[in-house]
C-alpha positions, 0 to 999 in steps of 0.5 A: 531508518534513513534521516529522510524517513525519520524527518518525514515521520516526525513532521507528520507526527508533530502535525497530528499531535498539534491537532489532537491537542485541540479541545473538542466537545463530546458529540451527543448521540444524535449528532454522531456521524457513523461511517462503515469501512470494509477492509481489504485486509483482516483486522488482526493482520499486523500493520496492514489490517491493524492500521485500519482499525487504528485509523478508526479509533483515532478518528473517534478519539480526536473527534470527541465521538462525533465521528464513529468509523466501523471497521468491517472484516473482508467479506463481512459487507463486501468482498475484499476486492469489490470495495471500489465498486461498493464505495463508488455507488454508495453501498458503503461509506468508505473502504480501507485498501490500496490503490493498486488493487484497482489496476483493472479500473485504471492502470494509473491508480497503481502508480499511487500505490507502489512503483517498481524500482520506485521511490523510498517511502520518504520520497514517495510521500513528498510527491504525494503530499507536496508534488501534486500526487494526491490531487492527481489521484483524486482527479481520477477517482472523482470521475468514479464517484470516489475520493481517496486519502493516502492513509498509511505507508510501509517501506520495502517488501520482499519480492517472493516466496518460492518452494524451490530455489530460483537460480535463473530468470528462466526458472520463473516461466510457467509458475503460477504466482500471486502478484500485485499491481504493476509488478505483476505485469512485469512478471507476466512478460517473463512467463509467470501466470499471475493472480491477484488474491486478497491477503487472506486468500493467499495461504489457502491457495498456496496450500492447495497448489492453486498457486506455486509461489507468492509475494505479499508484503514485509517480513513481519506481515508475511511471517504473520500469514505463515507462508514459511510453512509451505515455501522456504525460499524468500527473495529480496529486494522488493524491486516491485514495491520499495514502498507501498501506500495505503488509502482511505477510499471514500464515497465522494458524496460522503466526503463532500458532506463532511464539514471542514472540521470533520474533513480535517479530523479525517485527514489528520488521522490519516497523516498520524497513521502514516507516521505510526505505520512507517515507524512500526514497520521499520522497527519490526523487520529485523526480528521477523527476519531472524524468526523466519530463519529460525523456522528454516527459511532460506533468505536470498537476494536477487543477482544483479543480472536478474534485477537488471532484467526485471528493470528492463521489463519494467521499462517496457511495461511503462512504455506500453502503459503510456501508449495505452492510457493518457492518465498513466502518462500524465501521472508517470510524467509528474512522478518522474519529473519530481524524482529527477528534481529530488535526485539532486537533493538526495545525491548531496544530502544523504550518505551513500 
């Protein structure tokens, strides 16, 4: 883990610890605030789903029982990819998700989730929390009756599981592939037929042949989902998701109705979740990679030529999105300006 990631995690963790240490009275039953939270990820799924359950548990503990968040499995209240609409109209109080799932609502939201050839987790969080990112995100969400808090982060993902080895960029053309967010648009430019599937739907689609290939997440998470049983070629680096942010997506009236104290509890639980999820994710990938290799998976690294082509296509996607969506242009400019300023620090402060 880089020093930057470590310092970010430590700072967030200390803030959470200080808040947790404050004495809170136990709420009486009639005072309890009960909030329903459907998830886009199964609760048993390491990191992505478990983090949502941990958030709910943390909120209850540090509120002294004043706030109880009930985690609902995907599909139990609403389908996994319909949380945006359900929370927007108040059918549910909140949802555990990722902003990139709402790309079709507004492409700018994908920039608050994962950016192809984008920042590492520490730099991304710096922009979100101190560069205006979270505020800009909510300017977009608030128009839809929503309020979001960044509530988790994972570091780099893998970039694909394939049945056959990919020897050139041309091998991608014609494949049906589950792909996420802005990276999917890049793949479409290369002739890939992309589909956005929720995590729990990917393995059955691979098994039935509905899709030929998939990307999803980090090695430990992909191992948990069993993709290695069908596809044996695993590709890195995760050019499309160098880091990925999770969110707590709330109905805005529900959020506005919380007291300042209870808003602070929810925010603090999210910051604590970011710290824990980042540290855990970095800790478990080496073991997962070794286990995947033991199961017969061949691990590949994209050639420099293929990565260069992917980056060229990404730059074209950015130009198209800027031309089509003023929100995308505004958010992209903010992130780009922040990254340009950050680069001076990164070049001087860190070992290459």
